[in-house]
N, C-alpha and C positions, 0 to 999 in steps of 0.2 A: 504494500500500500504506500503510494507516494503522497506527498502533500501534508506531512506532519510537522513541517518546519516553517516558521514565520520569521522574517527579518533578514537583514543583511549584515550590518556591523554588530548588531545585537541580535543574536539568533536564538530562537526558542524552539525546542523540539519536545513535544509531549508524547507520552506512551501510556498504555494500560487501558483496561476495560472496566465498565461499570461493576461487573460481578467477578472480576478477576482478583488476584491476590492484592494488587496495588495499582495506583496510578503514579505518574511521576513526570518530571520535566528536567531537561538538560539545557542549561543556559550558557551560551558561548559568546564571549565578547564583553563581559563585565570588566571594566578597568580594574587593575590590581591596586591594592592599598586602600580600598574604600571601606569605611566602617559599615558593617551589615548588622542591622538591628533585627534580631530573630523574633523579638516580641511583636514588632510591626508585621513581620511575615505571618506569624500565627494569627494575629488579629485580623488580617485580610482574609485568611482561610475561615476563621470563625464567622465572619460576616456572611460568607457564601454557604456554609455547610447546612445540611438539612437538620431539622430538629433543634435549631439554635434557640428559638423561643416560640411561645405559643402563637400560632399564626394560621388563620383559616385558609390562607392561600397556598401553603406549602405542604410537602410530603411529610408523613409521620416517620419516615426512615431517619434514624439517628446515626451519625458518624462523628467520630472524634476529629478526623481530618488533621491529625498531628503531623507536622512537617519533620521529616528526618533528613538531615543534611549529610549526604554521602561524600561530597567532595567540593573543592573550590573555595572553602571558607576555613581560615585557620586563625585562631585566637581573635575571633571577631572581625577579621578583615578578609576581603576578597583577595585571592592569590593570583588572579588573572587566568587561571585554568578553568575548565568547564565546571559550573556549579550544578550539582546533581541533587535533586530533592525528591524524596519518596513519600507518598501518602497512602497508607495501607487502608484497604477496605475491611471493615469489621462487622457490618450489619447487613450483609447480603441475605436475601431470601429468594434464592434462584428458583425454588419450587413454585413461586407465584407466576412464573413465566412459562411453565410447562406447556400450556395450551398455545403458546406462540411458536413452538418448534416448527410447525408446518403451516401456521396461519399468520397473516400479515396485518399489522395494525394500519387502518386508514390514517392518512396524514403523517405517518412516520416513515423513517428511512428503511424500514424492514425490507420492503419489496425492492427498492433500488439497490441496496447493498447486495441482496441475493442475485439480482440480475447482473451486477457488475462483477462479483467475485465468485459466484456459484456456491458460496458458503457464507454463513453469518453466525455471530454469537447472539442468539435470541434472548439471552439472560440480561434483561434491562436495556438491550439495544447495543451492548458492546461499546465500540468506539463512537457510535452515533448518540449515545446517551449524554444528557446534560451533565452527568457526573464527570465527564472528561474535562470540564471547565475548571475543576479544582486545580489542576496542574497549571492552567493559564493564570489563575489568580495568584498562585505561588510565584510564578515568573513576573507577573505584574508588580508584586510587592518589591522585588529586587529592582525592576525598572523604575519604579516610583522613587526609590531611594537614590538612584543615579540622578534623576531629575531634580530631586530636592537638594542633592549635593552640589549640582552645577548651577541651578537657577535660583536657589535660595527661598526665602519665606514667601515671596510674592506668588510662587507657583502653587497651583492646586488643581485637582480634578474632582469634580462633584457630579455624580449622576443621581437621578431621582425619578420616581414615577410621576409622570405628567397626567396620565390617564390610565384607568383600569376598569374593566367591566363596564365600559361606556361612560364612566363618570370622570369628569375632567377637573383638574385643579385650576382655581382662578387666582390663588395667591401663590407667591414663590418665596417661601421662607426656609432657608437652608437649615436653620436651627431646629426644625421639627422633623427633618428627614429620618433621623435615627430614633425618633420618639414615637413612631407609629409602625405597625407591622407591615404596611405596604411600602414603606420608605417613600411616601408621597411628600410633596413640598407644601401641602395644604392640609392642616389637621382636620378641618371640617369635612373636606372631600374624602380624606382617608377613612373617616368613620363610615361614610355612606358607601365607599368602595367595599369595606370589610363586610358590611351588612349584605350587600348585593352578592358578594363572592360566597358568603355562607349559604345563601339560598341556592346559588349555582352548584355548590358542592353537594347540597342535599339532593339536588336533582340529578346527581351523577354526571355533571357536565364540567366544562372548563371555560376559561375566558382569556382574552389577550389584553394588550394595553400599549401605551406609548411611554418610552423612557427618554428623558432629555439629559444631555451631558454638557457641562460648562467647564472649560479649561482656562485658567487664569495664569498670567505670568510667563507666557511663551513669547519670546522676542520675535521681531520680524526677521524673516530670512530662512525659516525652517521649511523644508520640502525640496524635492528633486524633480524639476521638470525634465523630460516631458511625461514619461510614463509613471514615474514614482512621485506624482504630486501628493502633497500632504492630505488633501481630501480624498484622493484616490486610494491611498494606503489606509487611511482611517475607514473608508468604506469597505475595503478588503477585510480589514480586521473585524469590523462589526458584522459583516455578512458571513464571516466564517463561524459566527456563533449560531448554532443550529436553529434557534427559535426566531431569529431576527429576519424579517422579510422585506424591510425597506429602510432607507435612510435619507435624510435631507439636511443640508447645511444652511444655517442662517434662515432667510425667508423661504428657502426651498422652493416647493412647487407654487407658492404664492407669487414668486417672481415672474412666473409665466403670465400672470394677469396684470402685472405692473408695468410702469413706464421707466425708461432709463433715468429720467429726471427724478423719479421717486425711489428707484431701487439702488442707484449709485449712493455710496456712503461718502458724504462731503468730508474733506480733510482740512484741518487747521493745525496751527501750532500753538502750544501753550506759552506761558511766560518764560519757560526755560528752553524754548525752541524744540520741544519734543512733539512729535506728530501725534495727533489725536483724531478720532473719528466721531462725527456727529450722530451716526447711526451704525448699525451692524447687520445690514441685510446680507452681507457676504459671509457672515459666520466666522470672521477672523481669518479668512483665507482668500487670497487673490492670485490668480494664475497658478494655483497649486502651491503657493508659498504663504506662510503665516505673515500677517501684516502688523502684528503687535497688539491687535485688538483681542478681546476674549474670543476663543474658539468655542462655537456651540453647534450642536447637532441633535437631532431627534431620531430615534429608531422605533420601528413598528415591531411589536412582539406578538407572535401568533398564539392562539389558544393551544394548550397542551393537547397533543393527539390522544394520549391515553386517558380515556374517559370511561365511566362505569355504566354507560347505556349500551344497549345492543346495537351493533353496527354491521352494515353489509360489507363484506370483504371477500377475499379469495383464500383458498388453502392449496397447499402443494400436494399433488397426487404422486408425481414422480418428477425427475429433473426438468424444470422449466415448463411443466404442464400443470395447469391449475383448474380448480373447480370453485363454483360459487359457494359461499358459506356465510354464517353469521358469527359474530364474536362478542363475547362479554369479557372485558379485561378485569383481571384481579391485580392485587399488589398495592403498593403505596406510591401515589403520584401527586405532583403539584396540581393545584387548581388554576393558579395564575403565576406565571414565572417572573413577573416584574420585580418583586423584592429581591429575589435571589440572582437575577440576571444583572442587577445594578453593579455589584462588585466585579462581575465579569466584563461589563462594558468599561468600567474604570481601568481594569487591568489591561485590556487590549489597547485602550487609548495610551496608557503609559508605555507599553511595549513598543508601540508605533513611534511615539515621540522620542523615547530613549534611543531607538535605532537611528532616527533621523538626526537627532542631536549629535550623536557620535559620528555619523557620516559627515555632518556639517563641518567638522574639524578639518576636513581635507578640501573644503570648497574654495578657500583662498589663503594666501600667505599674509 
């Protein structure tokens, strides 16, 4: 299987399956001599892990998701060699997936994996499971520390639920994101989201949402035209997350209904001669290169495919020959992925930015 590595100067390779012995990541390109805070690494994994707190939206599966450092860090510092991190699986219930050995879940990668490889790990979806993202979050925690080290206190990445179960946030208050189970930016909206999701859960169904991400403190000049534009690589990073089906930067598709005179972001200088923008329809990126403004984008998160209602599907009779069947899924599954996908969005953004920041060191003398 190709395509398990992301990045150029900062390269991340993930491995492992949802119901295998462990997941893990190998990070190549982390500069030597950097202080690595393992508590920050574990905190990032704790935010993503299942069963972290009572939440109507997420699976009842509980995992410790403890990071084991196998290489690349010595006496609290990066050595410049590959950093290897292992995350053991401890709460698999593979028997829950016995009826999926020859039956394919609608909306899931089961069918396409089988058609591509002729074999698949049906226990939790194998590599196509959202559990694979634990390894990404571990890598993102290292990338984030590189960015903090180079860019300082002005830098931050904050993702949050903008909409879930059809209920939209109208306030944007970063201080409440970690104070509600949906990680929404509006407490009142979060309460209504939770109530609606609880009803959806009782109906054996699932729901999607929209996650927004804002990145502060990125200087102008990050991004590699022509094919490795900053927005192109961020889009690649986000769409590599299984549940994400769309992305837009800045005003996004609204720009298609706008005028140049409205959509262009006027530029001025402040009293110190620093460039500032009067608006941010570009989402902080022009020509594929950061312009110094806040970078922001939104992603569309689809409903979880594994629902507890009877669904029409197909079953395998023999190699690549199918018959119609019905399916009732068992096991433990999320109802809405938004709160747990937020740390993954932040991690993939950090990995992308760290890679481009390290590449930028060779852009000019």
